[in-house]
N, C-alpha and C positions, 0 to 999 in steps of 0.2 A: 601241605594242606590245600585242597581245592577251594576256590572262592565260590560262594553261593551263586547260582544262576539267577537270571532276571526273573524267571517264573517263581523261584523259591523266595526271592526278596518280595515279590508281589504277594505271594501267599502269606508271608509273615505280616506284611502291612495290612492285609485284609483281616487276618486274625486279630491283630492288635486293635484295628478300628472297630471290629465287632465287639471285642471285650470292653473297650472304652465306652462304646455306646450302651452296652449292657449295664456298666457301672453307673453311667449318668441316669439311665432310666430307673435303676434301683434306688438312687438317692433323690430322685425328683419328688416334689410334693404332690400328693394326691389331691383331687378335687375335694371341695368342702361345702358344707352348708353353714351359714352364719345368720342367725335370726336377731334382728335389731328390734327390741320390744319396747313399746310405750304402754304405760298403765296409769289410768287416772280413776279416782274413786271419790264418791260423795255420799255421806250418810245423812239421811233425813227421813222423818216419819217412819222410823223403825225399818227402813230398807236401805241396804248398801247398794248403790248403783255404780257399776264398774264398766269402764270402756277399755278394750284391749286393741292395740294396733301393732302388727308385726310385719316387718319387711325382710325378705330373704336377700341378704347382702353377700351370699356365697356365690359360687360359680356353677352350682348344679341345683336342680329343683329339690324341694322338700315334699314329702308325701304324708298323707294321713295326719295333717296338722290339726291339733285341737288344743284349746286352752282349758286348763283346770284351775279353778280359783279356790283358795283355802282361806276362810275367815272364821276365826273361832273354831267351833266344832263342825262348821258347814264346809262341805266339799261340793263344788258345782262344776260340771263340765259343759262347755259350749259346743256348738255344732262343729263337726269335723269337716275339714276341707281336703278333698282328695289329692290335690296337687297345688303346690305353691311355687310357681316358676321364679327364676332369678329376677330380682328387683320388683317383684309383685307383692301385694299387701293382703294380709289376713286381718279381718276385723271382727270383733264380737262385742256385744253388749249384754251384761249379766246383771240381774237383780237378785240380791240375796236378802231375804227377810231375817232381821236380827233384832233382838231385844236387849239393848244395852242400858243398864241402869246408872252406871257411873260415867260421868263425863271424863274426857281425856283422849289420849292417843292409843290406838289399837293396831295390831299387826295385820297385814294383808300380804299374802304370797300368791304367786302365779307360776304354774308349771306349764311350759309349752311342750307338748308331746308331738313327736314327728318321727318319720322313718326316712331312710335313704332309698335309693333305687333298688337296693337288695332287700328292702323291707326290714332292715335292722333298726331297732328302736333307739331313740335318743330323747333326752329331756334337757330343756333350758329353764333355769330357775331364777326368779327375781323376787324381791321383797321390798315393801315400803310400809308406811303407816297411813292411817286415815283418822279423822277427828270426829269425836262425838261431842258436840257442843263447845267444849273449851279445849284449846290447844295446851299441851303440856310438854315440857322439855325434861327428859330424864337425866338425872345426875350420874347415871351409870353409863360407862362407855367401855369398849373392849377392843380386842385385837385377836385375830386368828392367824397364826404363823402359816405361810404357804407350805403345802406338802406336795411331794412328788414321789410316786411309787408305781410299781407294775401290778402287784397283786394285793399288797396290804401295807398300810402306812399309819401314821399317827398325826392327829391334829392337836395343836396346843391352843387352848382358849384361855385368854386372860381377861378378867373383868375388874374394873376399878370403880369404887364408890367415891365420888368427889364431894359428897355432902357431909355435913357435920352430924348426921344421925345414922343409926343402923338401919339397914334395909333388908327385909325378907324378900328374896328374889326367886322367881320361878323362871327357868331357862329351858328352852327346847331347841333342838337343832333341825334345820331344814336341809335335806340333801336330795339330789336326784335319785330316781329309782335304780340307776345303774350302780349305785354305791350303797353299802350297808354300814350302819354305825352300831357300836357296842353299847352306847349310851345315847338315848334320844331326849330324855327329859331329866331334869334335876332341880332340886330346891336347895337353897343355901341362904345363910345370913351373912351379909357383908357389914363389917364394923365400919364406923366412920373413918373416912380417909384411908381406906384399906384396899388391898388387891388380892384376888384369888386366882389360882390357875388350875385348869383341868385338862387332862389328856384324854382324847377319844380315839379309839382304834377304828380305822376305816378300812373296809375290805372292798375290793373290786368285784362286783357281782357280774356285770356285763359290759363294762366300759371298754372301748377300744383304745389301743395305744395311740398316743398323739392327741387324745381328747383333753380338753380343759373344762372344768366344771366350777361353778360358783356355789358355795354353800353359805348358810346364814345361821348365826346364833341369835335367837329372839328372847330377850329378857323383859319380864313384866313384873310390876308390883303396883300396889295401891297405897296411897298416903293422903290422909285428911280429905277423903271423899273424891280423890282424883286418880285416874288410871294413867300409868306411865309405861312407855315401851321404848326399848333401845334395840337397834339392829346392828349386828357385827358381821360384816361380810368376810369371806375367806375364799381362797383359790386352791383347787386340787388339780394337779396335772398327772395324767396317766402316761407312764413311760413304757418303752418297749422292754421286754425281758432281756436279761443280760446273757450274752453268748460266751465265747471263749475269751479268757484274760480280761474280763470286764467290758468287752466290746459288744455293741448291739449286733443283732443278727444281720441287719442290712449292711453294716460295716464289714462284717466277716465275709458276706457274699461278694462285696466289691473287691476286697483284698484277694479272695480266692480266684476271682475272675482275672485279676491282673497277674497273679502268680502263674495261672494256667497259660496266659498269653506269653509270659516270659519263658516258661518251660518249653512250650511248643516252638517258639522262635529259636531257642537255643538248639533244639533238635534239628531244625533246618540248617543252621549254621555249622553244626558239628557232623553233618552227614559225610562230608568229604574227608574227615580225618582218617 
């Protein structure tokens, strides 16, 4: 058997180097947009005054950035910013007229809409409460089990009533527009010191693989002339579709590249047989 020539060895090394570089590029993390959002609100004289501050902590600009505020039945959009560069700030002040009769804590949610350089839309969602007159602390607390899926998955929401009296509860779920829910609103009666669990089917409408979204369950009730609100956050991760033998497509591409390099290298070495 003849040994491979220097040029053949060099060719094999070049092919291996190319395939290894291809594999590294295929597995490298893409650039990303990360919005760090601050939200403050004050209700007085039948007007909810909200301040929004958003910093782009990613490594690429965000485009068409706009805040959408949701309070009660009111949805208000702030002015759109054409481009939000890295480490730059988007700010908005929004006044929402509201007529709240019952004192207590009420829910406020904010959806930050934006696109990437390819004009693909994304949504970042946050929620908190604001006070009308008197602060209240809800005896209802909950948990949403994290979910990961590519096309369709299931959220499990558990709610507990820590008080000694029954509570008639209204719950609705907040999710970004990239996801759809089979149940958005529900009403239930929680017995004293009891727990209830609910499963919600979630479908991927337009979310990209690798994206992570926050969702919220907002639970409200009234008791003895006071309004109560509790927020339950949850996380949804969008995974890549499964390829062969349970492997992701990027892993399959890397393996095929390496196998191709080995095969071509073997052909060079076996030419002298």
